C-alpha positions in Angstrom: 45.8 136.0 60.4 46.5 132.7 58.5 43.7 130.2 58.1 44.0 126.7 59.5 44.4 125.4 55.9 47.2 127.8 55.2 48.9 126.8 58.5 48.6 123.1 57.6 49.9 123.8 54.1 53.0 125.6 55.4 53.6 122.9 58.0 53.5 120.3 55.2 55.7 122.1 52.8 58.2 123.6 55.3 58.3 120.7 57.7 59.5 120.7 61.3 62.5 122.7 62.4 65.0 119.8 62.2 63.8 119.1 58.6 64.2 122.8 57.7 67.7 122.8 59.2 68.9 119.6 57.4 67.0 119.6 54.1 65.7 123.2 53.7 62.1 122.1 53.8 59.8 119.1 53.6 59.9 119.6 49.8 63.7 119.5 49.9 63.6 116.2 51.8 61.1 114.7 49.4 63.2 115.8 46.4 66.3 114.2 48.0 64.5 110.9 48.3 63.2 111.1 44.8 66.7 111.8 43.6 68.0 108.7 45.4 65.5 106.7 43.4 66.7 108.0 40.0 69.4 106.4 37.9 72.3 108.8 38.4 75.3 106.5 37.8 76.2 108.4 34.6 77.0 111.4 36.7 79.5 109.4 38.8 81.6 108.4 35.7 84.0 111.3 35.8 87.5 111.2 34.1 89.2 113.1 36.9 92.5 113.2 35.1 90.9 115.2 32.3 89.4 117.9 34.5 91.0 121.3 34.1 88.2 123.6 35.4 85.2 123.2 37.6 82.0 125.0 36.4 79.5 125.1 39.2 75.9 125.5 38.0 72.7 126.2 40.0 69.4 127.8 39.2 70.1 131.5 39.7 73.9 131.6 40.5 73.3 133.6 43.7 73.6 131.0 46.5 75.0 127.5 45.9 77.2 127.8 42.8 79.0 131.0 43.8 79.8 129.6 47.2 81.2 126.4 45.5 83.2 128.5 43.1 84.7 130.6 45.9 85.7 127.5 47.8 87.4 125.9 44.8 89.1 129.2 44.0 90.4 129.3 47.6 91.9 125.9 47.0 93.7 127.4 44.0 91.8 125.5 41.3 90.4 127.1 38.1 86.7 127.6 38.5 83.6 129.6 37.4 79.9 129.4 38.2 76.8 130.0 36.2 73.0 130.3 36.3 71.0 127.7 34.5 67.8 129.8 34.5 68.9 133.2 35.9 70.4 136.1 34.1 73.7 137.9 34.5 74.7 140.6 36.9 72.7 139.7 40.1 74.6 139.9 43.4 74.8 136.9 45.7 71.8 136.5 47.9 72.2 138.4 51.2 71.7 135.3 53.3 74.3 133.5 51.2 76.7 136.3 51.7 76.2 136.1 55.5 76.5 132.3 55.6 79.6 132.4 53.4 81.2 135.0 55.7 80.5 132.8 58.7 82.4 130.1 56.8 85.3 132.4 56.0 84.3 133.1 52.4 83.5 136.5 50.8 80.7 136.5 48.2 80.2 140.3 48.3 81.8 140.9 44.8 80.0 138.0 43.1 77.7 138.7 40.2 75.7 136.0 38.4 76.5 134.8 34.9 73.9 133.1 32.6 75.2 129.8 31.3 74.4 130.9 27.8 77.0 133.6 28.0 79.8 131.1 28.9 82.3 129.4 26.6 83.4 125.9 27.5 86.8 124.4 27.0 88.2 120.9 26.9 88.6 119.7 30.5 85.5 121.5 31.9 83.5 119.6 34.5 80.0 121.0 34.8 78.8 120.5 38.4 75.1 120.7 39.0 73.3 120.9 42.4 70.1 119.0 41.5 69.4 116.0 39.1 67.2 118.1 36.8 70.1 120.5 36.4 72.6 117.8 35.6 70.2 116.2 33.1 69.6 119.6 31.4 73.3 120.2 31.2 74.0 116.7 29.8 71.3 117.2 27.1 72.6 120.7 26.2 76.3 120.1 26.4 76.6 116.3 26.2 77.6 116.4 22.6 80.8 118.1 23.5 83.1 115.1 24.3 85.6 117.3 26.1 83.0 118.5 28.6 81.7 116.3 31.5 78.7 116.6 33.8 78.3 115.5 37.4 76.2 116.2 40.5 78.0 118.0 43.4 76.1 116.1 46.1 77.3 112.7 44.8 80.7 113.7 46.2 79.5 115.2 49.5 79.5 113.6 52.9 76.8 112.5 53.4 75.7 112.1 49.8 73.0 114.5 48.7 72.2 113.9 45.0 69.6 116.7 45.4 71.2 119.7 47.2 68.1 121.9 47.8 68.2 125.6 47.0 68.7 127.5 50.2 67.4 130.8 48.7 64.8 132.2 51.1 65.3 129.4 53.7 66.7 129.4 57.2 70.2 130.3 58.3 70.6 126.8 59.7 69.9 125.3 56.3 72.4 127.7 54.6 75.0 126.3 57.1 74.1 122.7 56.2 74.1 123.4 52.5 77.5 125.2 52.6 79.0 122.4 54.8 77.9 119.8 52.2 79.3 122.0 49.4 82.6 122.2 51.3 82.9 118.4 51.6 82.0 117.8 48.0 84.5 120.4 46.7 87.2 118.9 48.9 86.4 115.4 47.6 86.4 116.4 44.0 89.7 118.3 44.3 91.3 115.3 46.0 90.3 113.1 43.1 91.5 115.6 40.5 94.9 116.0 42.2 95.6 112.3 42.6 
């Protein structure tokens, strides 16, 4: 049986059901508000005419980035995805597979790829899910003038500069997260194809 202190901690970090469904957890909501306070304009400055491939990046490449990759691929645009901290070869998270299937996307064949194992080309747009990821990518690859970095949630409706990791969270939040990814992928492809 959980102690009162443990119950209060869980309530504070997980948040009420509506917060869990919309933001993943109270921590996800807090990180979203912190992201909105950060100067992120540099990630809005994308030369869309130069984009030839979308490279979606998240922490482990098992939930958000493989789904975004699959959606861009379904729209017939060159795309890959990668893990910023994870290794290669891991399958998509089971909850992500289920949520993607409900949205008409199959992630069963996905296997993660570590970003260190990728080669980048002129026209690559690295698309991060969280500000720290975008800043890490900009620091690591910003010296390559042909590679750009952006935040996926800047292009979603509504805007979510921090798209919280759904790994281990509710099915409701997976739906929210994937709906936001859908809107962002659609918006980015519309700009690229103008």
